N, C-alpha and C positions, 0 to 999 in steps of 0.2 A: 436641552440638556441630552445628548447622546443616547440613543435606546439597541438596546443588545436584545437578541433572539438565542437561545435554544438551542442549540443549534446538531450538538453530538451529547447524549450519556455518556455518564461516567464507564460506561461498560467496554462500550466504542473508543473512548481516551486510554481508557487501560489499557486495553489493543495496541492500541497506536504505539505506546510507548515501550511495555514489552520486546515489539515488533522493532525497534525501533535498539535497541538493547541487546536481544536476539541474533538481531542481522550486523548490526558489528560486530560482534563475538566473533558472529560464521565467520564474513569478509577478514576479519584483522587474521584468528589462524588460517583460516582452507586456502589466503593468497598468498600465505607466508609460505606455508608447505609448498604451495605449487609453485613457487616465483622465488627459489632461493636464493639464486643468484641475483634475484636485485638489489641495489647497496640499501641497509637496513634492515631486506628481512629477517637473516640470523642472527639481529642484534633483538632486533622483535620475540622471535625465540626463542633467545635464550631468559627474556624478559620472563616468557611466558613456563618458562622451564627446560628447555628444551624441543624437542618434534613432540617426545611422552607426552609432554606437556599441554599443549599446542592442539595435539587432538585427541585427548582431556576432553579439556575445553568446550573442541571445536560437535563433540557427540555430546558431551550434555542439551549444548545448546540448542545443537541440536536436535535431540531426543525434544527438549522442551520447546519450540520451536514449529514440530509436529502435533506437537502436544497442543498448542494451538491453537493450529492448521484446524485441525479436524475441532477444536471443540467450537471456530468460528461458525461453520458450515453444520457443525447441530443444533445451535442456539434461528442460526438465518429458518433453517429447513421448518423447525419448531416450531417459530414463531409464523410463517408464511403455510404452513400448514393447523395451525389453532387460529388462522385470521388478520393476524397481529404484525404482521412481516410486512415486506412492503417489496417493487417489483422497479424499483429511483432506479438500484442499478444496471437492469437489464436495457441492452444498446439495441435501441430502435430504427426506424425510418429515419427520423426528425434529428438523430444524433449524424447523421451522415448529410443530410440537406444546411445540418448547425455547420460542420465543419466544410464546408462549401462556402457557407455565406459570410464564415471567418475570413479562409482566403482568398476571397472577395472582399470583403473589408480592408483588412492590408495590401493589397493591391491597386485598393482606391479608384475598386471600380463598384462600391456598400456605402454607406454612407453612413450606416451605424452597425454594431455590432449583432446576431441574433439573440433573442432572450432565452436563457436559459432555465430549466427547474433547478430541481433539488443537486442534479449532476449534472453536468454538461460533460460530452464528448469526452475532453482528454484527461475528467476522474476516472469515468468510465475504464476507457482504456488502460490508467495505469492499475486503475482496480484489479480487469481483469487478468493483465500482463504480472501481476502479481501473484495472483492468485494463482494463474498459469504454471509459470515459473516455481513457485512453489510448491504445487505436486509435481513438476520434474524432480527440483530436489532433492524431495524430503523420501519420494521410489528410491531415484540413482542412491541418495544415502543408505536409504534403508538397509539399501542388496549390497553396498559396500562395504555392511556394519555388522551385516549376518552372510557372507557369501557361500557358506554351505548351508546353511540352513534354507538358502532362496536356492541354489543348483540341486538339492534336492527334488525340487518343481519341475526348473526350468534349466533350458540349457547354458551349459558353464561359456561358453560363448556373451550370458550375459552379462556379467563383470565386469571385462571389459568395457566392452558398453556403455555404462553404468558409472566406468570410472573416466569414460571423458566425457557425457553427457554429464555431467557430477558439478565438476570443471568448468564448459564452457556456458551453461549456463549460471554457475555462479559471476560468473565475467558479467557473463550480461546485464544479470541482477544488478553488479554496480556498478557499473559504467551508466545503466539509466536510471540505479537512483540521482549516483552524483551528477550526471547532468541534465536532464527531465529533471526529475521530483526536487531537485534540492533549487535550481531554479526559480521552479514556480512557488514554492513555497517560503523562497528568503528573498529572493534576486531580484523578480518580478513587480514592474512600477505601482501595481495596484496593492500590495502587498507589503515591501522594505522593511524594515532589513525580515523583519518574518510575520508572518501567515501562526498566530497563534491563537485560531478559536480550536485547533484537533489537541490543544492544550491546556483553553479555560471551558472551552463547549459552547460559547460565547463567541456568536457573530454583530457586529451594529450593524442598523438598518439598513444604513448609507449602503453595504457595501449587500448586503443585502437585496437591495434594490436596484442595485450596482447588476452583479454577477448572478443573480437567480431570481429575475425579476418576478416569475412566474409564479415561483413557489409562495413568495412574497403574499403575493397575491389572495393567493390559500388560503394562508396563514391570517389576512385581514378579512378575506372572508369570512373563515369561521369567528375571527374573535366581533363579529358583528352582529354575532346571534349568540354569545358565550358571553356571562357574567362577569370573565376575570381573562384579560388579553393573557398573554405564555409568554409577555417583553418580564426584563429586567432590567434598570434604571442601570445607569455608574452614578 
């Protein structure tokens, strides 16, 4: 019988769903306005009620995304302050060593992959890229949404700068998601056709042993000294 480990909390799974929906709305509405000459853009805008409708949806989704981003960091920092959080997403020296060892493995210079903990270097890179990129698009988006208020405190040149940064960061985020993230979540051989752990919150013991052996060993060590394991059976 396959055994499963609860890897993601309901709050983490909700955040992923919310980011998926909001990011899709922001990309559809934002890129349609940015690339009006691309085939299909005008058709998409028409469905959304024209440019005005797309802008309204974009702004509402953007404010919701900003609220989610702030809430995420507040929850993380509050948990750390109370001693209940984890620094497992912080990059450290082992991540750089793991990246080099992984490259050597794929080049045939090493006979096995490095042993990863709760998050490997790729997941940390993606998380921090998403987090920092989100800060950029939210900050520049607020400048574009409230240019009069912003330019009362900052030079007027901040508005065109924000416009350029907002657009390019949006394109970069879109390309990163459809290439890097979707490949790792859907098309990599280990999870094809889809890694469902972020939706169900569970991951099989077999995958944990293959992808996150250090975390699994720590869980099993805790189980050895506790009355009941945190596993759920299929």
